[in-house]
All heavy atoms as TSV, in Angstrom:
chain	resi	resn	atom	element	x	y	z
A	1	MET	N	N	-3.915	3.564	8.046
A	1	MET	CA	C	-4.066	3.935	6.675
A	1	MET	C	C	-4.044	2.649	5.846
A	1	MET	O	O	-3.150	1.831	6.009
A	1	MET	CB	C	-2.898	4.843	6.280
A	1	MET	CG	C	-2.962	5.409	4.907
A	1	MET	SD	S	-4.331	6.496	4.565
A	1	MET	CE	C	-4.323	7.605	5.929
A	2	GLU	N	N	-5.045	2.465	4.996
A	2	GLU	CA	C	-5.090	1.296	4.115
A	2	GLU	C	C	-4.425	1.649	2.791
A	2	GLU	O	O	-4.718	2.683	2.203
A	2	GLU	CB	C	-6.528	0.860	3.869
A	2	GLU	CG	C	-6.615	-0.385	2.996
A	2	GLU	CD	C	-8.047	-0.814	2.766
A	2	GLU	OE1	O	-8.756	-0.115	2.030
A	2	GLU	OE2	O	-8.424	-1.851	3.320
A	3	VAL	N	N	-3.513	0.793	2.343
A	3	VAL	CA	C	-2.790	1.008	1.096
A	3	VAL	C	C	-2.976	-0.222	0.219
A	3	VAL	O	O	-2.735	-1.346	0.664
A	3	VAL	CB	C	-1.281	1.250	1.359
A	3	VAL	CG1	C	-0.541	1.495	0.065
A	3	VAL	CG2	C	-1.066	2.394	2.326
A	4	LYS	N	N	-3.405	-0.007	-1.024
A	4	LYS	CA	C	-3.532	-1.082	-2.006
A	4	LYS	C	C	-2.533	-0.804	-3.112
A	4	LYS	O	O	-2.499	0.294	-3.668
A	4	LYS	CB	C	-4.940	-1.130	-2.590
A	4	LYS	CG	C	-6.002	-1.524	-1.607
A	4	LYS	CD	C	-7.360	-1.583	-2.267
A	4	LYS	CE	C	-8.430	-1.910	-1.236
A	4	LYS	NZ	N	-9.768	-1.951	-1.835
A	5	ILE	N	N	-1.728	-1.824	-3.437
A	5	ILE	CA	C	-0.686	-1.672	-4.439
A	5	ILE	C	C	-0.936	-2.666	-5.555
A	5	ILE	O	O	-0.986	-3.874	-5.319
A	5	ILE	CB	C	0.715	-1.923	-3.832
A	5	ILE	CG1	C	0.950	-0.991	-2.638
A	5	ILE	CG2	C	1.799	-1.754	-4.886
A	5	ILE	CD1	C	2.172	-1.332	-1.824
A	6	GLY	N	N	-1.084	-2.165	-6.767
A	6	GLY	CA	C	-1.213	-3.015	-7.940
A	6	GLY	C	C	0.158	-3.219	-8.552
A	6	GLY	O	O	0.922	-2.268	-8.714
A	7	VAL	N	N	0.484	-4.460	-8.865
A	7	VAL	CA	C	1.779	-4.803	-9.437
A	7	VAL	C	C	1.553	-5.326	-10.850
A	7	VAL	O	O	0.673	-6.161	-11.069
A	7	VAL	CB	C	2.497	-5.868	-8.571
A	7	VAL	CG1	C	3.860	-6.196	-9.143
A	7	VAL	CG2	C	2.619	-5.388	-7.135
A	8	GLN	N	N	2.349	-4.827	-11.795
A	8	GLN	CA	C	2.234	-5.266	-13.184
A	8	GLN	C	C	2.464	-6.769	-13.278
A	8	GLN	O	O	3.326	-7.322	-12.601
A	8	GLN	CB	C	3.258	-4.554	-14.058
A	8	GLN	CG	C	3.031	-3.077	-14.188
A	8	GLN	CD	C	4.118	-2.409	-14.998
A	8	GLN	OE1	O	4.994	-3.048	-15.558
A	8	GLN	NE2	N	4.067	-1.088	-15.058
A	9	HIS	N	N	1.696	-7.419	-14.142
A	9	HIS	CA	C	1.815	-8.852	-14.425
A	9	HIS	C	C	1.536	-9.728	-13.204
A	9	HIS	O	O	2.022	-10.855	-13.118
A	9	HIS	CB	C	3.187	-9.197	-15.006
A	9	HIS	CG	C	3.595	-8.317	-16.140
A	9	HIS	ND1	N	2.911	-8.271	-17.332
A	9	HIS	CD2	C	4.588	-7.420	-16.257
A	9	HIS	CE1	C	3.468	-7.397	-18.132
A	9	HIS	NE2	N	4.494	-6.854	-17.496
A	10	ALA	N	N	0.786	-9.208	-12.236
A	10	ALA	CA	C	0.384	-9.973	-11.062
A	10	ALA	C	C	-1.139	-9.923	-10.977
A	10	ALA	O	O	-1.722	-8.844	-11.077
A	10	ALA	CB	C	1.003	-9.407	-9.799
A	11	PRO	N	N	-1.792	-11.062	-10.800
A	11	PRO	CA	C	-3.259	-11.081	-10.808
A	11	PRO	C	C	-3.902	-10.468	-9.559
A	11	PRO	O	O	-5.068	-10.119	-9.586
A	11	PRO	CB	C	-3.591	-12.562	-10.910
A	11	PRO	CG	C	-2.407	-13.258	-10.345
A	11	PRO	CD	C	-1.222	-12.387	-10.668
A	12	ARG	N	N	-3.150	-10.324	-8.481
A	12	ARG	CA	C	-3.723	-9.811	-7.236
A	12	ARG	C	C	-2.996	-8.545	-6.823
A	12	ARG	O	O	-1.866	-8.299	-7.214
A	12	ARG	CB	C	-3.595	-10.860	-6.132
A	12	ARG	CG	C	-4.363	-12.133	-6.453
A	12	ARG	CD	C	-4.200	-13.170	-5.399
A	12	ARG	NE	N	-4.729	-12.679	-4.133
A	12	ARG	CZ	C	-4.601	-13.310	-3.001
A	12	ARG	NH1	N	-3.954	-14.457	-2.954
A	12	ARG	NH2	N	-5.100	-12.828	-1.886
A	13	GLU	N	N	-3.662	-7.761	-5.978
A	13	GLU	CA	C	-3.043	-6.560	-5.447
A	13	GLU	C	C	-2.557	-6.824	-4.026
A	13	GLU	O	O	-3.005	-7.762	-3.363
A	13	GLU	CB	C	-4.025	-5.386	-5.465
A	13	GLU	CG	C	-5.265	-5.603	-4.653
A	13	GLU	CD	C	-6.300	-4.521	-4.865
A	13	GLU	OE1	O	-6.190	-3.715	-5.792
A	13	GLU	OE2	O	-7.249	-4.501	-4.074
A	14	ILE	N	N	-1.633	-6.004	-3.578
A	14	ILE	CA	C	-1.123	-6.088	-2.219
A	14	ILE	C	C	-1.921	-5.096	-1.373
A	14	ILE	O	O	-2.034	-3.928	-1.730
A	14	ILE	CB	C	0.375	-5.726	-2.169
A	14	ILE	CG1	C	1.173	-6.688	-3.038
A	14	ILE	CG2	C	0.882	-5.727	-0.733
A	14	ILE	CD1	C	2.605	-6.253	-3.268
A	15	VAL	N	N	-2.493	-5.558	-0.281
A	15	VAL	CA	C	-3.274	-4.704	0.615
A	15	VAL	C	C	-2.622	-4.747	1.991
A	15	VAL	O	O	-2.361	-5.827	2.518
A	15	VAL	CB	C	-4.743	-5.168	0.711
A	15	VAL	CG1	C	-5.526	-4.274	1.651
A	15	VAL	CG2	C	-5.389	-5.211	-0.658
A	16	LEU	N	N	-2.347	-3.565	2.553
A	16	LEU	CA	C	-1.762	-3.536	3.879
A	16	LEU	C	C	-2.312	-2.359	4.667
A	16	LEU	O	O	-2.732	-1.355	4.107
A	16	LEU	CB	C	-0.236	-3.475	3.821
A	16	LEU	CG	C	0.394	-2.247	3.178
A	16	LEU	CD1	C	1.173	-1.485	4.217
A	16	LEU	CD2	C	1.317	-2.696	2.075
A	17	GLU	N	N	-2.331	-2.528	5.972
A	17	GLU	CA	C	-2.701	-1.469	6.899
A	17	GLU	C	C	-1.398	-0.895	7.434
A	17	GLU	O	O	-0.578	-1.614	7.987
A	17	GLU	CB	C	-3.539	-2.022	8.063
A	17	GLU	CG	C	-4.877	-2.582	7.662
A	17	GLU	CD	C	-5.894	-1.506	7.331
A	17	GLU	OE1	O	-5.779	-0.378	7.856
A	17	GLU	OE2	O	-6.798	-1.796	6.542
A	18	SER	N	N	-1.207	0.396	7.246
A	18	SER	CA	C	0.042	1.026	7.644
A	18	SER	C	C	-0.210	2.126	8.662
A	18	SER	O	O	-1.227	2.818	8.593
A	18	SER	CB	C	0.740	1.611	6.415
A	18	SER	OG	O	1.928	2.273	6.790
A	19	GLY	N	N	0.713	2.285	9.576
A	19	GLY	CA	C	0.638	3.358	10.552
A	19	GLY	C	C	1.175	4.671	9.996
A	19	GLY	O	O	1.091	5.706	10.649
A	20	GLN	N	N	1.733	4.629	8.789
A	20	GLN	CA	C	2.248	5.834	8.153
A	20	GLN	C	C	1.085	6.727	7.718
A	20	GLN	O	O	-0.005	6.253	7.436
A	20	GLN	CB	C	3.105	5.464	6.935
A	20	GLN	CG	C	4.356	4.686	7.291
A	20	GLN	CD	C	5.067	4.155	6.071
A	20	GLN	OE1	O	4.501	3.379	5.327
A	20	GLN	NE2	N	6.293	4.590	5.875
A	21	THR	N	N	1.340	8.015	7.641
A	21	THR	CA	C	0.306	8.941	7.177
A	21	THR	C	C	0.189	8.875	5.657
A	21	THR	O	O	1.078	8.339	4.981
A	21	THR	CB	C	0.651	10.386	7.592
A	21	THR	OG1	O	1.837	10.793	6.889
A	21	THR	CG2	C	0.836	10.520	9.095
A	22	ALA	N	N	-0.886	9.435	5.137
A	22	ALA	CA	C	-1.089	9.467	3.689
A	22	ALA	C	C	0.035	10.232	3.000
A	22	ALA	O	O	0.493	9.846	1.918
A	22	ALA	CB	C	-2.438	10.090	3.358
A	23	GLU	N	N	0.505	11.297	3.632
A	23	GLU	CA	C	1.588	12.093	3.051
A	23	GLU	C	C	2.893	11.300	2.989
A	23	GLU	O	O	3.635	11.393	2.011
A	23	GLU	CB	C	1.791	13.390	3.859
A	23	GLU	CG	C	0.649	14.369	3.729
A	23	GLU	CD	C	-0.541	14.026	4.627
A	23	GLU	OE1	O	-0.368	13.287	5.633
A	23	GLU	OE2	O	-1.651	14.468	4.299
A	24	GLU	N	N	3.180	10.518	4.022
A	24	GLU	CA	C	4.399	9.701	4.031
A	24	GLU	C	C	4.343	8.632	2.946
A	24	GLU	O	O	5.340	8.391	2.254
A	24	GLU	CB	C	4.593	9.043	5.396
A	24	GLU	CG	C	4.933	10.014	6.504
A	24	GLU	CD	C	4.929	9.357	7.873
A	24	GLU	OE1	O	4.244	8.335	8.070
A	24	GLU	OE2	O	5.630	9.890	8.753
A	25	VAL	N	N	3.194	7.987	2.792
A	25	VAL	CA	C	3.037	6.960	1.755
A	25	VAL	C	C	3.161	7.599	0.384
A	25	VAL	O	O	3.870	7.084	-0.498
A	25	VAL	CB	C	1.681	6.225	1.906
A	25	VAL	CG1	C	1.453	5.291	0.737
A	25	VAL	CG2	C	1.621	5.479	3.227
A	26	GLU	N	N	2.511	8.737	0.183
A	26	GLU	CA	C	2.581	9.425	-1.105
A	26	GLU	C	C	4.006	9.846	-1.430
A	26	GLU	O	O	4.453	9.728	-2.567
A	26	GLU	CB	C	1.664	10.643	-1.085
A	26	GLU	CG	C	1.567	11.344	-2.423
A	26	GLU	CD	C	0.587	12.498	-2.408
A	26	GLU	OE1	O	-0.118	12.689	-1.407
A	26	GLU	OE2	O	0.542	13.209	-3.425
A	27	ARG	N	N	4.747	10.320	-0.445
A	27	ARG	CA	C	6.141	10.717	-0.650
A	27	ARG	C	C	6.994	9.517	-1.054
A	27	ARG	O	O	7.816	9.596	-1.974
A	27	ARG	CB	C	6.705	11.365	0.613
A	27	ARG	CG	C	8.082	11.949	0.425
A	27	ARG	CD	C	8.630	12.658	1.670
A	27	ARG	NE	N	7.640	13.425	2.402
A	27	ARG	CZ	C	7.204	13.105	3.631
A	27	ARG	NH1	N	7.684	12.050	4.251
A	27	ARG	NH2	N	6.309	13.856	4.246
A	28	ALA	N	N	6.789	8.375	-0.400
A	28	ALA	CA	C	7.548	7.164	-0.731
A	28	ALA	C	C	7.240	6.699	-2.149
A	28	ALA	O	O	8.149	6.312	-2.897
A	28	ALA	CB	C	7.241	6.056	0.265
A	29	VAL	N	N	5.963	6.763	-2.553
A	29	VAL	CA	C	5.572	6.364	-3.908
A	29	VAL	C	C	6.168	7.330	-4.924
A	29	VAL	O	O	6.709	6.910	-5.957
A	29	VAL	CB	C	4.031	6.309	-4.039
A	29	VAL	CG1	C	3.619	6.098	-5.486
A	29	VAL	CG2	C	3.474	5.202	-3.164
A	30	SER	N	N	6.107	8.620	-4.650
A	30	SER	CA	C	6.651	9.626	-5.570
A	30	SER	C	C	8.151	9.452	-5.767
A	30	SER	O	O	8.651	9.549	-6.889
A	30	SER	CB	C	6.364	11.034	-5.050
A	30	SER	OG	O	4.995	11.281	-5.008
A	31	GLU	N	N	8.866	9.193	-4.681
A	31	GLU	CA	C	10.312	8.988	-4.783
A	31	GLU	C	C	10.643	7.744	-5.595
A	31	GLU	O	O	11.588	7.737	-6.384
A	31	GLU	CB	C	10.933	8.907	-3.394
A	31	GLU	CG	C	10.961	10.229	-2.674
A	31	GLU	CD	C	11.503	10.129	-1.263
A	31	GLU	OE1	O	11.864	9.009	-0.826
A	31	GLU	OE2	O	11.552	11.175	-0.591
A	32	ALA	N	N	9.847	6.686	-5.413
A	32	ALA	CA	C	10.088	5.455	-6.165
A	32	ALA	C	C	9.813	5.675	-7.653
A	32	ALA	O	O	10.578	5.224	-8.512
A	32	ALA	CB	C	9.219	4.323	-5.631
A	33	LEU	N	N	8.747	6.389	-7.972
A	33	LEU	CA	C	8.404	6.617	-9.377
A	33	LEU	C	C	9.337	7.621	-10.046
A	33	LEU	O	O	9.542	7.567	-11.260
A	33	LEU	CB	C	6.953	7.089	-9.500
A	33	LEU	CG	C	5.898	6.054	-9.133
A	33	LEU	CD1	C	4.510	6.661	-9.207
A	33	LEU	CD2	C	5.994	4.834	-10.036
A	34	ALA	N	N	9.913	8.544	-9.266
A	34	ALA	CA	C	10.832	9.536	-9.812
A	34	ALA	C	C	12.228	8.958	-10.043
A	34	ALA	O	O	13.075	9.616	-10.640
A	34	ALA	CB	C	10.918	10.736	-8.882
A	35	GLY	N	N	12.453	7.739	-9.581
A	35	GLY	CA	C	13.748	7.109	-9.783
A	35	GLY	C	C	14.735	7.360	-8.658
A	35	GLY	O	O	15.886	6.950	-8.749
A	36	LYS	N	N	14.309	8.027	-7.583
A	36	LYS	CA	C	15.210	8.269	-6.457
A	36	LYS	C	C	15.483	6.987	-5.681
A	36	LYS	O	O	16.477	6.870	-4.991
A	36	LYS	CB	C	14.607	9.317	-5.521
A	36	LYS	CG	C	14.502	10.689	-6.133
A	36	LYS	CD	C	13.931	11.675	-5.156
A	36	LYS	CE	C	13.762	13.041	-5.809
A	36	LYS	NZ	N	13.152	13.999	-4.889
A	37	SER	N	N	14.566	6.028	-5.806
A	37	SER	CA	C	14.701	4.746	-5.122
A	37	SER	C	C	14.281	3.639	-6.080
A	37	SER	O	O	13.349	3.818	-6.853
A	37	SER	CB	C	13.812	4.737	-3.876
A	37	SER	OG	O	13.797	3.454	-3.296
A	38	GLN	N	N	14.951	2.510	-6.031
A	38	GLN	CA	C	14.609	1.379	-6.895
A	38	GLN	C	C	13.426	0.589	-6.355
A	38	GLN	O	O	12.793	-0.152	-7.085
A	38	GLN	CB	C	15.815	0.441	-7.042
A	38	GLN	CG	C	17.005	1.091	-7.712
A	38	GLN	CD	C	16.713	1.441	-9.157
A	38	GLN	OE1	O	16.074	0.684	-9.867
A	38	GLN	NE2	N	17.163	2.602	-9.579
A	39	LEU	N	N	13.142	0.751	-5.054
A	39	LEU	CA	C	12.079	-0.004	-4.396
A	39	LEU	C	C	11.110	0.931	-3.681
A	39	LEU	O	O	11.521	1.934	-3.106
A	39	LEU	CB	C	12.663	-0.961	-3.352
A	39	LEU	CG	C	13.526	-2.105	-3.842
A	39	LEU	CD1	C	14.152	-2.809	-2.651
A	39	LEU	CD2	C	12.715	-3.080	-4.647
A	40	LEU	N	N	9.841	0.558	-3.719
A	40	LEU	CA	C	8.849	1.200	-2.860
A	40	LEU	C	C	8.853	0.396	-1.567
A	40	LEU	O	O	8.613	-0.807	-1.573
A	40	LEU	CB	C	7.459	1.169	-3.498
A	40	LEU	CG	C	6.299	1.589	-2.593
A	40	LEU	CD1	C	6.482	3.030	-2.127
A	40	LEU	CD2	C	4.989	1.407	-3.293
A	41	SER	N	N	9.141	1.054	-0.476
A	41	SER	CA	C	9.251	0.384	0.821
A	41	SER	C	C	8.221	0.972	1.778
A	41	SER	O	O	8.237	2.174	2.055
A	41	SER	CB	C	10.655	0.580	1.384
A	41	SER	OG	O	10.750	0.033	2.666
A	42	LEU	N	N	7.314	0.119	2.276
A	42	LEU	CA	C	6.302	0.525	3.247
A	42	LEU	C	C	6.315	-0.451	4.411
A	42	LEU	O	O	6.660	-1.620	4.245
A	42	LEU	CB	C	4.911	0.544	2.606
A	42	LEU	CG	C	4.705	1.501	1.439
A	42	LEU	CD1	C	3.339	1.276	0.811
A	42	LEU	CD2	C	4.851	2.933	1.890
A	43	VAL	N	N	5.902	0.013	5.587
A	43	VAL	CA	C	5.856	-0.822	6.785
A	43	VAL	C	C	4.404	-0.923	7.232
A	43	VAL	O	O	3.704	0.080	7.330
A	43	VAL	CB	C	6.723	-0.217	7.914
A	43	VAL	CG1	C	6.648	-1.067	9.164
A	43	VAL	CG2	C	8.156	-0.058	7.448
A	44	ASP	N	N	3.939	-2.161	7.502
A	44	ASP	CA	C	2.552	-2.341	7.931
A	44	ASP	C	C	2.433	-2.199	9.445
A	44	ASP	O	O	3.419	-1.942	10.141
A	44	ASP	CB	C	1.978	-3.669	7.430
A	44	ASP	CG	C	2.530	-4.886	8.134
A	44	ASP	OD1	O	3.394	-4.759	9.013
A	44	ASP	OD2	O	2.087	-6.000	7.806
A	45	ASP	N	N	1.207	-2.354	9.961
A	45	ASP	CA	C	0.938	-2.170	11.393
A	45	ASP	C	C	1.661	-3.179	12.273
A	45	ASP	O	O	1.857	-2.941	13.456
A	45	ASP	CB	C	-0.573	-2.275	11.668
A	45	ASP	CG	C	-1.309	-1.019	11.262
A	45	ASP	OD1	O	-0.659	0.021	11.060
A	45	ASP	OD2	O	-2.547	-1.084	11.145
A	46	HIS	N	N	2.048	-4.323	11.715
A	46	HIS	CA	C	2.717	-5.372	12.490
A	46	HIS	C	C	4.229	-5.268	12.405
A	46	HIS	O	O	4.942	-6.143	12.898
A	46	HIS	CB	C	2.267	-6.749	12.010
A	46	HIS	CG	C	0.788	-6.953	12.114
A	46	HIS	ND1	N	0.142	-7.135	13.318
A	46	HIS	CD2	C	-0.179	-6.972	11.172
A	46	HIS	CE1	C	-1.152	-7.270	13.109
A	46	HIS	NE2	N	-1.380	-7.169	11.811
A	47	GLY	N	N	4.731	-4.223	11.745
A	47	GLY	CA	C	6.170	-4.024	11.635
A	47	GLY	C	C	6.815	-4.742	10.470
A	47	GLY	O	O	8.031	-4.710	10.321
A	48	ARG	N	N	6.004	-5.406	9.631
A	48	ARG	CA	C	6.552	-6.089	8.461
A	48	ARG	C	C	6.791	-5.089	7.352
A	48	ARG	O	O	5.988	-4.183	7.136
A	48	ARG	CB	C	5.606	-7.184	7.981
A	48	ARG	CG	C	5.443	-8.291	9.002
A	48	ARG	CD	C	4.457	-9.305	8.538
A	48	ARG	NE	N	3.125	-8.685	8.574
A	48	ARG	CZ	C	2.001	-9.350	8.748
A	48	ARG	NH1	N	2.026	-10.648	8.869
A	48	ARG	NH2	N	0.853	-8.724	8.790
A	49	LYS	N	N	7.886	-5.243	6.644
A	49	LYS	CA	C	8.235	-4.333	5.568
A	49	LYS	C	C	7.815	-4.945	4.237
A	49	LYS	O	O	8.074	-6.117	3.981
A	49	LYS	CB	C	9.737	-4.068	5.567
A	49	LYS	CG	C	10.160	-2.955	4.625
A	49	LYS	CD	C	11.627	-2.656	4.729
A	49	LYS	CE	C	11.849	-1.757	5.919
A	49	LYS	NZ	N	13.197	-1.151	5.912
A	50	VAL	N	N	7.158	-4.138	3.395
A	50	VAL	CA	C	6.730	-4.565	2.065
A	50	VAL	C	C	7.590	-3.815	1.051
A	50	VAL	O	O	7.634	-2.579	1.066
A	50	VAL	CB	C	5.236	-4.251	1.834
A	50	VAL	CG1	C	4.827	-4.619	0.425
A	50	VAL	CG2	C	4.385	-4.981	2.845
A	51	LEU	N	N	8.286	-4.558	0.193
A	51	LEU	CA	C	9.142	-3.975	-0.831
A	51	LEU	C	C	8.602	-4.346	-2.207
A	51	LEU	O	O	8.375	-5.522	-2.485
A	51	LEU	CB	C	10.577	-4.488	-0.691
A	51	LEU	CG	C	11.253	-4.246	0.653
A	51	LEU	CD1	C	12.569	-4.984	0.724
A	51	LEU	CD2	C	11.464	-2.768	0.875
A	52	VAL	N	N	8.410	-3.341	-3.063
A	52	VAL	CA	C	7.918	-3.568	-4.410
A	52	VAL	C	C	8.863	-2.845	-5.366
A	52	VAL	O	O	9.145	-1.652	-5.167
A	52	VAL	CB	C	6.478	-3.023	-4.586
A	52	VAL	CG1	C	5.981	-3.269	-5.994
A	52	VAL	CG2	C	5.542	-3.656	-3.574
A	53	PRO	N	N	9.362	-3.528	-6.408
A	53	PRO	CA	C	10.216	-2.838	-7.380
A	53	PRO	C	C	9.454	-1.675	-8.026
A	53	PRO	O	O	8.313	-1.824	-8.445
A	53	PRO	CB	C	10.533	-3.920	-8.421
A	53	PRO	CG	C	10.275	-5.219	-7.725
A	53	PRO	CD	C	9.195	-4.947	-6.722
A	54	ALA	N	N	10.084	-0.508	-8.077
A	54	ALA	CA	C	9.420	0.701	-8.573
A	54	ALA	C	C	8.992	0.561	-10.025
A	54	ALA	O	O	7.950	1.094	-10.417
A	54	ALA	CB	C	10.346	1.906	-8.415
A	55	ASP	N	N	9.738	-0.179	-10.821
A	55	ASP	CA	C	9.388	-0.307	-12.240
A	55	ASP	C	C	8.226	-1.271	-12.479
A	55	ASP	O	O	7.736	-1.386	-13.592
A	55	ASP	CB	C	10.605	-0.723	-13.064
A	55	ASP	CG	C	11.164	-2.076	-12.671
A	55	ASP	OD1	O	10.847	-2.562	-11.568
A	55	ASP	OD2	O	11.921	-2.657	-13.470
A	56	ARG	N	N	7.738	-1.938	-11.437
A	56	ARG	CA	C	6.607	-2.871	-11.554
A	56	ARG	C	C	5.307	-2.313	-10.971
A	56	ARG	O	O	4.296	-2.999	-10.968
A	56	ARG	CB	C	6.925	-4.192	-10.853
A	56	ARG	CG	C	8.087	-4.931	-11.465
A	56	ARG	CD	C	7.694	-5.466	-12.802
A	56	ARG	NE	N	8.809	-6.204	-13.366
A	56	ARG	CZ	C	9.059	-6.239	-14.651
A	56	ARG	NH1	N	8.293	-5.595	-15.502
A	56	ARG	NH2	N	10.077	-6.911	-15.100
A	57	LEU	N	N	5.331	-1.088	-10.461
A	57	LEU	CA	C	4.121	-0.501	-9.884
A	57	LEU	C	C	3.103	-0.201	-10.973
A	57	LEU	O	O	3.421	0.426	-11.973
A	57	LEU	CB	C	4.450	0.799	-9.148
A	57	LEU	CG	C	5.183	0.676	-7.825
A	57	LEU	CD1	C	5.544	2.051	-7.305
A	57	LEU	CD2	C	4.351	-0.061	-6.816
A	58	ALA	N	N	1.883	-0.660	-10.780
A	58	ALA	CA	C	0.791	-0.339	-11.695
A	58	ALA	C	C	-0.028	0.808	-11.118
A	58	ALA	O	O	-0.361	1.762	-11.816
A	58	ALA	CB	C	-0.089	-1.560	-11.937
A	59	TYR	N	N	-0.371	0.733	-9.830
A	59	TYR	CA	C	-1.107	1.797	-9.142
A	59	TYR	C	C	-0.943	1.645	-7.649
A	59	TYR	O	O	-0.591	0.577	-7.152
A	59	TYR	CB	C	-2.601	1.779	-9.509
A	59	TYR	CG	C	-3.326	0.537	-9.054
A	59	TYR	CD1	C	-3.916	0.475	-7.805
A	59	TYR	CD2	C	-3.419	-0.580	-9.874
A	59	TYR	CE1	C	-4.577	-0.665	-7.384
A	59	TYR	CE2	C	-4.070	-1.715	-9.467
A	59	TYR	CZ	C	-4.650	-1.750	-8.212
A	59	TYR	OH	O	-5.289	-2.882	-7.804
A	60	VAL	N	N	-1.183	2.724	-6.931
A	60	VAL	CA	C	-1.186	2.722	-5.471
A	60	VAL	C	C	-2.420	3.499	-5.030
A	60	VAL	O	O	-2.615	4.644	-5.423
A	60	VAL	CB	C	0.089	3.365	-4.881
A	60	VAL	CG1	C	0.009	3.410	-3.362
A	60	VAL	CG2	C	1.326	2.619	-5.339
A	61	GLU	N	N	-3.253	2.853	-4.239
A	61	GLU	CA	C	-4.474	3.480	-3.719
A	61	GLU	C	C	-4.296	3.699	-2.226
A	61	GLU	O	O	-4.004	2.763	-1.483
A	61	GLU	CB	C	-5.664	2.568	-3.988
A	61	GLU	CG	C	-6.990	3.117	-3.554
A	61	GLU	CD	C	-8.117	2.155	-3.855
A	61	GLU	OE1	O	-8.125	1.542	-4.936
A	61	GLU	OE2	O	-8.995	2.010	-2.975
A	62	ILE	N	N	-4.461	4.943	-1.799
A	62	ILE	CA	C	-4.283	5.306	-0.402
A	62	ILE	C	C	-5.641	5.727	0.145
A	62	ILE	O	O	-6.307	6.583	-0.430
A	62	ILE	CB	C	-3.284	6.469	-0.253
A	62	ILE	CG1	C	-1.955	6.113	-0.911
A	62	ILE	CG2	C	-3.094	6.828	1.212
A	62	ILE	CD1	C	-1.018	7.282	-1.057
A	63	GLY	N	N	-6.071	5.118	1.249
A	63	GLY	CA	C	-7.371	5.467	1.815
A	63	GLY	C	C	-7.443	5.138	3.279
A	63	GLY	O	O	-6.564	4.498	3.849
A	64	GLU	N	N	-8.512	5.574	3.894
A	64	GLU	CA	C	-8.753	5.282	5.297
A	64	GLU	C	C	-9.127	3.811	5.446
A	64	GLU	O	O	-9.757	3.238	4.563
A	64	GLU	CB	C	-9.889	6.152	5.838
A	64	GLU	CG	C	-9.539	7.616	5.912
A	64	GLU	CD	C	-8.411	7.895	6.890
A	64	GLU	OE1	O	-8.360	7.259	7.959
A	64	GLU	OE2	O	-7.579	8.744	6.570
A	65	PRO	N	N	-8.764	3.191	6.543
A	65	PRO	CA	C	-9.134	1.788	6.747
A	65	PRO	C	C	-10.650	1.634	6.879
A	65	PRO	O	O	-11.307	2.459	7.513
A	65	PRO	CB	C	-8.426	1.397	8.031
A	65	PRO	CG	C	-8.129	2.680	8.714
A	65	PRO	CD	C	-8.004	3.727	7.647
A	66	ALA	N	N	-11.173	0.612	6.236
A	66	ALA	CA	C	-12.611	0.328	6.324
A	66	ALA	C	C	-12.876	-0.482	7.580
A	66	ALA	O	O	-12.137	-1.426	7.877
A	66	ALA	CB	C	-13.061	-0.446	5.101
A	67	PRO	N	N	-13.906	-0.132	8.338
A	67	PRO	CA	C	-14.206	-0.926	9.536
A	67	PRO	C	C	-14.660	-2.329	9.138
A	67	PRO	O	O	-15.435	-2.494	8.203
A	67	PRO	CB	C	-15.334	-0.144	10.212
A	67	PRO	CG	C	-15.936	0.685	9.144
A	67	PRO	CD	C	-14.850	0.948	8.149
A	68	ARG	N	N	-14.135	-3.308	9.811
A	68	ARG	CA	C	-14.476	-4.692	9.502
A	68	ARG	C	C	-15.705	-5.089	10.314
A	68	ARG	O	O	-15.764	-4.886	11.515
A	68	ARG	CB	C	-13.310	-5.599	9.819
A	68	ARG	CG	C	-12.037	-5.163	9.107
A	68	ARG	CD	C	-11.167	-6.333	8.798
A	68	ARG	NE	N	-9.836	-6.030	8.383
A	68	ARG	CZ	C	-9.477	-5.437	7.260
A	68	ARG	NH1	N	-10.389	-5.001	6.459
A	68	ARG	NH2	N	-8.219	-5.251	6.958
A	69	LYS	N	N	-16.668	-5.703	9.627
A	69	LYS	CA	C	-17.874	-6.150	10.312
A	69	LYS	C	C	-17.664	-7.561	10.826
A	69	LYS	O	O	-17.097	-8.399	10.137
A	69	LYS	CB	C	-19.063	-6.119	9.351
A	69	LYS	CG	C	-19.395	-4.717	8.895
A	69	LYS	CD	C	-20.564	-4.697	7.970
A	69	LYS	CE	C	-20.835	-3.279	7.506
A	69	LYS	NZ	N	-21.933	-3.178	6.582
A	70	VAL	N	N	-18.104	-7.796	12.038
A	70	VAL	CA	C	-17.941	-9.101	12.667
A	70	VAL	C	C	-19.325	-9.624	13.039
A	70	VAL	O	O	-20.166	-8.898	13.544
A	70	VAL	CB	C	-17.065	-8.985	13.929
A	70	VAL	CG1	C	-16.920	-10.343	14.610
A	70	VAL	CG2	C	-15.706	-8.415	13.584
A	71	GLY	N	N	-19.537	-10.900	12.780
A	71	GLY	CA	C	-20.807	-11.522	13.158
A	71	GLY	C	C	-21.848	-11.432	12.065
A	71	GLY	O	O	-21.560	-11.085	10.924
A	72	PHE	N	N	-23.051	-11.759	12.444
A	72	PHE	CA	C	-24.157	-11.757	11.494
A	72	PHE	C	C	-24.996	-10.505	11.702
A	72	PHE	O	O	-25.172	-10.034	12.813
A	72	PHE	CB	C	-25.041	-12.996	11.707
A	72	PHE	CG	C	-24.289	-14.274	11.478
A	72	PHE	CD1	C	-23.793	-15.003	12.546
A	72	PHE	CD2	C	-24.085	-14.745	10.195
A	72	PHE	CE1	C	-23.104	-16.174	12.342
A	72	PHE	CE2	C	-23.404	-15.907	9.980
A	72	PHE	CZ	C	-22.905	-16.646	11.052
A	73	GLY	N	N	-25.516	-10.002	10.638
A	73	GLY	CA	C	-26.353	-8.805	10.752
A	73	GLY	C	C	-27.125	-8.593	9.467
A	73	GLY	O	O	-26.818	-9.140	8.420
A	74	ALA	N	N	-28.139	-7.801	9.549
A	74	ALA	CA	C	-28.946	-7.475	8.371
A	74	ALA	C	C	-28.231	-6.408	7.568
A	74	ALA	O	O	-27.640	-5.478	8.117
A	74	ALA	CB	C	-30.317	-6.987	8.804
A	75	LEU	N	N	-28.296	-6.538	6.281
A	75	LEU	CA	C	-27.673	-5.537	5.417
A	75	LEU	C	C	-28.569	-4.388	5.173
A	75	LEU	O	O	-29.672	-4.331	5.104
A	75	LEU	CB	C	-27.263	-6.170	4.083
A	75	LEU	CG	C	-26.199	-7.235	4.219
A	75	LEU	CD1	C	-25.932	-7.864	2.859
A	75	LEU	CD2	C	-24.917	-6.624	4.738
């Protein structure tokens, strides 16, 4: 699952590939925005944990991973 996180006052977004389902990611975001948690905590495919303060979240985009193209080819 590809997750893009926009952070307030940051010029770039955080992009990670997560093994969590869309429902699990959505639940974690909802809990962070509802004030149940001070941090949005997600784990990527390599086991690294990403922590974002809930009050700094601008947006979270949840989608399927895009296949990466390798090599040269005609568009």
